[in-house]
C-alpha atoms as one frame of an Amber mdcrd trajectory, in Angstrom:
protein
 -11.722   0.216 -15.281 -13.639  -1.109 -12.252 -11.739  -3.911 -10.467  -8.842
  -3.568 -12.897  -5.628  -1.919 -11.861  -3.858   0.127 -14.507  -0.098   0.187
 -14.079   2.243   2.594 -15.873   5.967   3.171 -15.505   7.297   6.649 -16.342
  11.049   6.814 -15.766  11.570   6.172 -12.065   7.880   6.472 -11.166   5.268
   3.720 -10.891   1.711   4.965 -11.396  -1.217   2.755 -10.385  -4.906   3.528
 -10.864  -8.070   1.692  -9.926 -11.701   2.552  -9.287 -13.266   1.240  -6.091
 -17.029   0.944  -5.629 -17.094   2.886  -2.370 -17.338   6.513  -1.238 -14.109
   8.484  -1.176 -14.254   9.078   2.602 -14.461   5.319   3.252 -11.559   4.490
   0.934  -9.503   7.183   2.668 -10.342   5.691   6.100  -9.252   2.275   4.823
  -5.772   3.769   4.255  -5.622   5.774   7.485  -7.008   3.574  10.275  -5.370
   0.440  11.717  -8.697  -1.348  12.115  -9.233  -1.128   8.366  -5.623  -1.805
   7.309  -5.545  -5.049   9.320  -8.275  -6.448   7.054  -6.696  -5.836   3.661
  -3.055  -4.736   3.638  -0.757  -7.223   1.939  -1.044  -9.849  -0.781  -3.261
 -12.915  -0.433  -2.054 -15.346   2.196  -0.430 -12.607   4.277  -1.733 -10.916
   7.424  -0.703  -7.888   9.462   0.659  -9.079  12.807   1.821  -5.576  13.782
   0.054  -2.356  12.728   1.084   0.768  14.642  -0.151   3.944  12.985   0.249
   7.599  13.932  -1.677   9.177  11.079  -0.510  12.783  10.917   2.208  14.698
   9.044   5.469  13.599  10.678   3.802  10.483  12.066   4.645   6.927  11.081
   3.009   3.649  10.218   5.111   0.637  11.208   3.815  -2.783  10.303   4.697
  -6.425   9.843   3.166  -8.677   7.199   3.460 -12.415   7.830   2.788 -15.194
   5.329   0.164 -17.552   6.787  -0.471 -19.562   3.613   1.330 -22.919   3.674
   0.886 -23.173  -0.118   3.359 -20.278  -0.561   6.269 -22.621   0.136   9.406
 -20.879   1.368   7.432 -17.712   2.134   5.274 -19.532   4.712   6.042 -18.011
   8.127   8.153 -15.248   6.568   7.806 -11.743   8.014   8.165  -8.562   5.985
   8.451  -5.291   7.922   7.617  -1.882   6.500   7.473   1.701   7.641   5.805
   4.803   6.239   6.620   8.353   7.310   3.750  10.720   6.518   4.682  14.008
   4.863   1.292  15.463   3.893  -2.320  14.521   4.553  -5.388  16.185   3.055
  -8.498  14.554   4.536 -10.292  12.312   1.989  -8.123  13.685  -0.836  -4.412
  12.907  -0.543  -1.755  11.069   1.456   1.957  11.642   0.789   4.502   9.458
   2.551   7.934   7.906   2.245   7.735   4.108   2.205  10.601   1.949   3.482
  11.345  -1.690   4.014  12.339  -1.848   7.691  13.239  -4.115  10.565  11.167
  -4.852  13.668  12.543  -1.708  15.356  11.529   0.519  12.431  15.048   1.066
  11.097  15.205   1.481   7.322  16.568  -1.542   5.440  19.471   0.166   3.686
  19.842  -2.442   0.934  16.203  -2.084  -0.148  14.727   0.736  -2.269  12.428
   3.288  -0.666   9.851   5.410  -2.464   7.965   8.675  -2.048   4.304   7.815
  -2.541   1.424  10.130  -3.312  -2.040   8.607  -3.117  -4.882  10.658  -4.533
  -8.551   9.862  -3.809 -10.807  11.174  -6.603 -14.614  11.213  -6.583 -15.599
   9.243  -9.711 -19.279   8.710 -10.589 -20.215   7.837  -7.004 -17.147   5.658
  -6.652 -13.504   6.421  -5.811 -10.662   6.516  -8.279  -7.407   5.810  -6.474
  -4.203   7.074  -8.087  -0.907   6.022  -6.523   2.357   7.576  -7.726   5.515
   5.998  -6.287   8.784   7.797  -7.063  12.035   5.864  -6.664  15.573   7.254
  -6.492  16.420   5.640  -9.833  14.991   3.485 -12.612  17.173   0.656 -11.232
  15.515   0.944  -7.803  12.080   0.787  -9.421  13.135  -2.204 -11.530  14.382
  -3.962  -8.373  10.977  -3.777  -6.651   9.150  -4.738  -9.838  11.459  -7.760
 -10.151  10.509  -8.717  -6.564   6.874  -9.086  -7.714   5.611  -5.866  -6.171
   3.069  -5.297  -8.951   1.364  -8.648  -8.304   1.474  -7.956  -4.576  -0.219
  -4.588  -5.000  -2.825  -6.071  -7.333  -3.718  -8.692  -4.700  -3.627  -6.074
  -1.928  -6.015  -3.797  -3.817  -8.265  -6.791  -4.567  -8.414  -7.386  -0.815
  -9.164  -3.672  -0.307 -12.090  -3.914  -2.752 -13.435  -6.957  -0.873 -13.045
  -5.193   2.495 -14.847  -2.075   1.223 -17.654  -4.255  -0.187 -18.042  -6.009
   3.190 -18.624  -2.638   4.889 -21.467  -1.497   2.636
């Protein structure tokens, strides 16, 4: 399973799993600290130009991904804003948040699906098994984000996470 993301759809929930060759505490930090997120969040060819994080229950993470890869055609120069509102945090074990597409002011994009995400960090033979469960309001909302290419984007994002974690060890 190492370096291979497993993706499963159950009704209106997308479940992703992958094992990372890094300690659980480090993988958790990579999800909770701006200095880590700036190195890996987003698909290949995209960078975080804004990354404001208040990592606590009730806090938010507001960010902007910008395409910097000229080979991505119409996406080159495009900005995609997102916002997470943290609901529950268990140090090195779990992060629960609501994930929205947003605008530059942090307002939810009403025409785009949001999800309630639970990320679990599991100790796995000296490595970390990451399990992400994203619940959407409907199967249609989930289908809409899958049709946008979200699965490929997450695969590339988690590849970048693996590379970032490797660079720190």
